[in-house]
C-alpha positions in Angstrom: -6.1 -54.8 2.1 -4.2 -53.1 5.0 -3.1 -56.5 6.2 -1.0 -57.0 2.3 0.5 -52.9 3.4 1.2 -53.5 6.8 3.1 -57.0 5.4 4.6 -55.4 3.2 5.7 -52.4 5.1 7.2 -54.8 7.0 9.1 -57.2 4.7 10.6 -53.7 3.6 11.7 -52.9 6.7 13.6 -55.7 7.2 15.7 -55.3 4.3 16.2 -51.9 4.9 19.3 -51.3 7.6 17.4 -48.8 9.5 14.1 -51.1 9.9 13.4 -49.9 13.3 12.6 -46.5 11.7 10.3 -47.4 9.0 7.7 -49.4 10.9 7.5 -46.9 13.8 6.8 -44.1 10.7 4.6 -46.6 9.3 2.5 -47.4 12.7 2.7 -44.0 12.9 0.6 -43.0 9.7 -1.3 -45.9 10.1 -2.1 -43.9 13.2 -2.7 -40.9 11.6 -4.9 -42.0 8.8 -7.0 -44.2 10.9 -7.8 -41.4 13.4 -8.2 -38.8 10.5 -10.5 -40.9 8.9 -12.3 -41.4 12.2 -13.0 -38.2 13.2 -13.5 -36.6 9.8 -16.3 -38.7 8.9 -18.2 -38.3 12.0 -18.6 -34.8 12.0 -19.1 -34.1 8.0 -21.8 -32.7 5.6 -23.2 -35.4 3.7 -22.3 -33.4 0.6 -18.6 -33.1 1.8 -16.0 -35.3 -0.1 -13.3 -37.3 1.6 -10.5 -35.2 0.1 -11.7 -31.7 1.6 -11.7 -30.7 5.2 -14.8 -28.5 4.7 -18.0 -27.5 3.1 -15.8 -24.1 1.7 -12.9 -25.5 0.9 -15.1 -27.8 -1.6 -16.3 -24.8 -2.9 -13.5 -23.0 -3.4 -11.8 -25.9 -5.5 -15.1 -25.9 -7.5 -15.0 -22.0 -8.0 -11.1 -22.5 -9.2 -12.0 -25.7 -11.6 -14.8 -23.7 -13.3 -12.5 -20.6 -13.7 -9.1 -23.1 -15.4 -12.5 -24.2 -17.4 -13.0 -21.3 -18.4 -9.6 -19.8 -18.8 -8.7 -23.2 -21.0 -11.6 -22.9 -23.4 -11.1 -19.1 -24.4 -7.2 -19.1 -25.5 -8.1 -22.5 -26.8 -11.1 -21.2 -29.3 -9.8 -17.4 -29.2 -6.3 -19.2 -31.0 -8.9 -21.2 -33.3 -10.7 -18.6 -34.0 -7.1 -16.0 -34.9 -5.4 -18.6 -36.7 -9.4 -19.0 -39.0 -8.8 -15.1 -39.0 -4.7 -14.8 -40.0 -5.6 -17.6 -42.9 -8.6 -15.7 -44.3 -7.0 -12.7 -44.3 -3.5 -13.9 -46.1 -5.6 -16.7 -48.5 -9.0 -14.9 -49.8 -11.5 -17.2 -51.2 -10.9 -17.8 -54.2 -14.3 -19.2 -55.8 -17.2 -17.0 -56.6 -19.5 -16.4 -53.5 -22.7 -18.0 -53.3 -25.2 -15.3 -54.3 -23.9 -15.6 -57.9 -24.0 -19.1 -58.2 -26.7 -20.2 -60.1 -28.5 -23.9 -60.0 -30.6 -24.7 -62.0 -33.7 -26.9 -60.5 -32.1 -30.2 -62.5 -29.3 -29.8 -60.2 -31.3 -29.6 -57.3 -33.1 -33.0 -57.2 -29.7 -35.1 -58.3 -29.7 -35.8 -54.4 -33.5 -36.9 -54.8 -32.9 -39.5 -57.1 -29.5 -40.6 -55.0 -31.6 -41.5 -52.1 
């Protein structure tokens, strides 16, 4: 995979008039990435994910992510309850309350016969 990326960079560098600059930048980037990966993975905590620099940054990112999730859930469900409340105040229920409905035993046994 790395060889294919290197060939692509060399091909693109030949197309551009500043090909020497692109080749130098690609080599610098390749060496920095190789150094960063080797240094990062040698002395790291086993639970440290690859995209974090240290455990403190990973913990802070997880905490921030949880707070963002909680705030978005609060906004979503707050809006849902607000919309429901406004709808119920603007359009009150017109059907009788459940306490005033009378159901005969025959009507209650109808679902039993359907199964």
